[in-house]
VEXZAKE-53464 format. One record per residue (C-alpha): residue number from 0; z, x, y. Coordinates in pm, 1 decimal, always signed. Each point is the difference from the previous one (the first is absolute). Layout:
! residues N
<miba NUM <Z X Y>>
...
***
This chain:
! residues 115
<miba 0 <+15.5 -40.2 +13.9>>
<miba 1 <-102.3 +210.0 +308.3>>
<miba 2 <+259.3 +42.0 +266.6>>
<miba 3 <+44.3 -197.6 +311.6>>
<miba 4 <-18.7 +198.1 +282.3>>
<miba 5 <+154.7 -239.2 +234.3>>
<miba 6 <-124.7 -365.8 +64.3>>
<miba 7 <+78.2 -268.6 +258.2>>
<miba 8 <+347.7 +125.7 +83.9>>
<miba 9 <-92.8 +348.1 +61.1>>
<miba 10 <-350.7 -104.9 +216.1>>
<miba 11 <+170.5 -247.4 +181.6>>
<miba 12 <+298.2 +252.6 +94.8>>
<miba 13 <-265.6 +314.2 +103.4>>
<miba 14 <-235.5 -309.7 +201.8>>
<miba 15 <+329.9 -47.0 +187.1>>
<miba 16 <+22.6 +364.8 +116.1>>
<miba 17 <-344.9 +31.4 +72.8>>
<miba 18 <-0.6 -318.8 +247.5>>
<miba 19 <+329.1 +179.2 +170.2>>
<miba 20 <-221.8 +312.6 +32.9>>
<miba 21 <-323.8 -218.0 +193.2>>
<miba 22 <-36.6 +199.9 +251.6>>
<miba 23 <+140.0 +327.5 -58.9>>
<miba 24 <-235.8 +317.4 +11.7>>
<miba 25 <-248.7 +181.0 -296.4>>
<miba 26 <+156.4 -50.2 -372.9>>
<miba 27 <+301.9 -152.7 +148.3>>
<miba 28 <-136.9 -400.4 +28.3>>
<miba 29 <-186.8 +30.9 -357.2>>
<miba 30 <+155.6 +245.8 -255.3>>
<miba 31 <+316.6 -143.7 -138.8>>
<miba 32 <+156.7 +331.7 -69.0>>
<miba 33 <-15.5 +119.4 +375.7>>
<miba 34 <+58.9 -326.2 +138.2>>
<miba 35 <+364.4 -85.6 -152.5>>
<miba 36 <+184.9 +229.2 +154.3>>
<miba 37 <-202.0 -18.0 +351.5>>
<miba 38 <+123.1 -384.0 -5.4>>
<miba 39 <+338.5 +89.3 -122.6>>
<miba 40 <+6.5 +257.5 +293.6>>
<miba 41 <-141.6 -232.3 +243.5>>
<miba 42 <+246.1 -325.4 -88.9>>
<miba 43 <+279.2 +241.8 +39.1>>
<miba 44 <-130.5 +81.9 +346.0>>
<miba 45 <-37.0 -423.3 +75.6>>
<miba 46 <+356.9 -31.8 -139.4>>
<miba 47 <+151.3 +253.6 +217.1>>
<miba 48 <-145.0 +12.0 +324.3>>
<miba 49 <+22.2 -439.0 +2.7>>
<miba 50 <+420.4 +135.2 +53.6>>
<miba 51 <-106.5 +300.8 +248.6>>
<miba 52 <-210.7 -255.6 +196.9>>
<miba 53 <+266.5 -212.3 +75.4>>
<miba 54 <+218.1 +299.4 +73.6>>
<miba 55 <-295.3 +172.7 +248.2>>
<miba 56 <-2.0 -357.2 +143.5>>
<miba 57 <+362.4 -20.6 +150.8>>
<miba 58 <-3.3 +429.4 +73.2>>
<miba 59 <-322.6 -159.0 +227.8>>
<miba 60 <+177.4 -316.8 +156.5>>
<miba 61 <+329.6 +210.1 +78.3>>
<miba 62 <-248.8 +260.0 +166.2>>
<miba 63 <-123.2 -283.3 +234.3>>
<miba 64 <+329.0 -159.2 +73.0>>
<miba 65 <+119.4 +293.2 +123.7>>
<miba 66 <-249.6 +88.1 +198.1>>
<miba 67 <-4.9 -319.6 +171.3>>
<miba 68 <+383.1 -9.7 +11.6>>
<miba 69 <-21.9 +322.6 +193.4>>
<miba 70 <-234.1 -129.8 +302.5>>
<miba 71 <+317.1 -289.2 +14.4>>
<miba 72 <+187.3 +300.7 +29.7>>
<miba 73 <+193.6 -53.1 -287.3>>
<miba 74 <+11.3 +228.6 -360.4>>
<miba 75 <-115.0 -222.7 -314.1>>
<miba 76 <+389.3 +29.3 -179.9>>
<miba 77 <+153.2 -133.0 +304.6>>
<miba 78 <-291.7 -331.6 +16.3>>
<miba 79 <+34.7 -77.6 -396.5>>
<miba 80 <+392.0 +67.7 +48.8>>
<miba 81 <-9.5 -260.7 +329.6>>
<miba 82 <-283.9 -246.9 -222.0>>
<miba 83 <+259.6 -10.4 -279.2>>
<miba 84 <+311.5 -38.3 +194.1>>
<miba 85 <-150.2 -296.8 +180.4>>
<miba 86 <-117.2 -143.7 -304.3>>
<miba 87 <-352.6 +7.8 +52.4>>
<miba 88 <-212.8 -5.1 -281.4>>
<miba 89 <-302.6 +142.5 +94.0>>
<miba 90 <-100.7 +282.8 -287.3>>
<miba 91 <-198.8 +360.2 +33.1>>
<miba 92 <-337.6 -203.9 -76.6>>
<miba 93 <-1.5 -239.7 +306.3>>
<miba 94 <+173.0 +241.9 +275.4>>
<miba 95 <-252.4 +225.3 -101.7>>
<miba 96 <-268.8 -228.2 +90.6>>
<miba 97 <+145.2 -160.1 +277.1>>
<miba 98 <-0.4 +348.1 +148.3>>
<miba 99 <-337.2 +66.0 -39.0>>
<miba 100 <-137.8 -297.3 +68.8>>
<miba 101 <+220.1 -212.2 +232.3>>
<miba 102 <+196.2 +279.0 +155.5>>
<miba 103 <+168.7 -241.8 +261.3>>
<miba 104 <+147.9 -240.8 -299.2>>
<miba 105 <+156.2 +326.1 -134.5>>
<miba 106 <+129.6 +113.5 +354.9>>
<miba 107 <+156.6 -367.1 -22.4>>
<miba 108 <+180.3 +54.0 -366.6>>
<miba 109 <+138.9 +330.1 +160.1>>
<miba 110 <+123.3 -119.5 +291.0>>
<miba 111 <+154.7 -305.9 -188.9>>
<miba 112 <+168.7 +264.2 -258.7>>
<miba 113 <+139.4 +233.5 +236.9>>
<miba 114 <+180.7 -234.3 +210.9>>
***
C-alpha cells in the first residue's frame, strides 16, 4: 500500500500559511518552507506592535499636551494634577485634540482647572 504524503488537512494547513504570506517578496509568497518562518515572524511583529502602538500614541498625546500647556504658562504635570483635583474627566487623547484643533477651548479647560 502506498504511503500517504499528506492529504486534505496538510494541504489546508499549508494553504492557510501561504494565504497569510500573500504580498511577501520572492519565494516567501509561494514556497511553504520559506513562507512559514516569515509568516510566523510577521504575526509576532503584528501582535507586539499592536501593543507598542498604544504606548506610542499615549507618548504623542503627552508631548502635545505638554507643548500646549507651556503656551498657557503651566506644565503638563501641574495641568494633569489640577484636572484630577477638580474632577475634570478629560482623557489625554481628547486634551491633545483640543490642543491642536481648538486651542481656545483648551485654554478654557486649563483656566478652569488651575483656578
